[in-house]
N, C-alpha and C positions, 0 to 999 in steps of 0.2 A: 504494500500500500504506500502510495506517495504522500509525503508530508509537506514538501516545499518544492515549487517549480520556479526555476529561474529562467527567464526568457531574455536572451540577448537581442536587442533591437538596434537598428541603424537608421531609422527614418525612411526606409524604402518600403514599397508595397510588400515585398517579400518578407521584410522584418515584421510588418504589421500582420501579415498572414500567419507567421510563426506565433505572434502574440495571440491571435484568435484561436489557433490550435492549442496553445498553452492554456488559455482561458477555458476552453471546452474541457480539457483534461482536468483542470483544477476544479471545475464545477462538478464533473463526474466523480472525482476522487474526494471532494470536500477538503481540499488542502489549500495552503497559502500559496500566493503567487506574487512574484516580483519581476518587474521589467528592468533591465539594465541597459543603459546607453553610455557608451564611452565617447566622450568628447575629445577628439584628438587635436592637439595644438597643430594648426596647419604649418607653422614654421618648423615644428619638429618633424613632421611627416615629409615636408618638402623644404629642406634647408635653403635652397636657392631663392625661395620667396623673399627671404630677408635681404637678399642682394638686389633683386629686381623690383620688389614691391615694398614701398616704404611705409605704407599706411597700416601698420601693425594693429593699432587700436580698432580700426574699422573691421579688419579681418577677424579679430577676437570677438568683437561685438556681434558680427554675423554668425560666428560659431555659437555664441551664447543664445542668440535668437533661435537658431536651428534647434538647439537642445531644448529650449522652452517649447517649441512647436512639437517636438517628438514627445515630450512629457504630456502635453495636452491631448495628443492623439491617443497615447497609451491609456490615459485616464478615461477617455471616451469609450475605448474598447472594454475596459474593466466595467464601466457603467452598463454597457450593452449586455454584458454577461451577468450583471448584478453581482459583481465580485468586489471585494474590498482589497484590491491589489495596491502595491506601492511601486513607485518609480524611483530608481536610484540612478543618478547621473554622476559619473566620475570623469575627471579630467586626466588625460594621459599627457604628462609633461616630462616624463623621464626618458631621456635618450637611451635607446637599446631595449626598452620594454615594449612589448607588443600588446595589441588589443586582447589577443587570446590569453596572454599571461594575466591580465587584469580580470578577465572573466573567470579564470580558474581561481584566482585569489578570492573573489567575491563568492563564488559557488562553494568553496571550501569553508570560508568564514561563516557563511550563512547556513551551512550544512544542507545544501540543495539535494533533493532526491534525484532530480533530473534537470538537465539544461536543455532548453529548446532554442534552436536558432535556425536561420535561413542560410542557404548556400546559393549564391548567384550562378554557380556552375561556369565560372570563367575558364577559358582555355587559351592556349597559345600565348601570344604577347601580353594580352590583358592579364592573364594569371601571373606571368612572369613579372610584370610591372607592379601589379597591385597586391599579389599574394592572395592567400585564402585564409581568412580568419577561422572559418569553420574547419578547414583541414588541419590547421595548426592546433586548434583547440582539441580536436579529436585525438591528436597525438599525446596531449598533456593532461587531458581530463581525468579527474579522479572520481567521477560519477557517470551514470549513463547519460547519453546525449541523443536527442531526437533532432534530426536534420530535416528541414523542410526544403525541398528542391524547387527551383524556379520553373 
């Protein structure tokens, strides 16, 4: 029996779909649910931005607004399922740390029974350039993982 479901969301429709599946599972199992959004510092992810783009505060403000939008959508999904879920937003600001590492830390600390997340199914150059959070998390996860494919 599941006690806690952690859903990693990224603001995409695929992430929202993963959240809806997580909510359906939480409702069926009668367990807690939490959505997790990792707000990645754009200057950390793309260091050259600091060289070619000088309006750092505007970029960080846009990232904060995006995170607020993601939170609002997640809360609406919880409401649609009549669940009292919470949304956790973390900032990734540490060089060398990856989104999947933070998801694992949160899932371990919160004692998640399962982590639900989407996979965009990137291939070729896109996968090489962007990487796969889902794939990396699968390798390091210490609990079951449910992947929703695009």
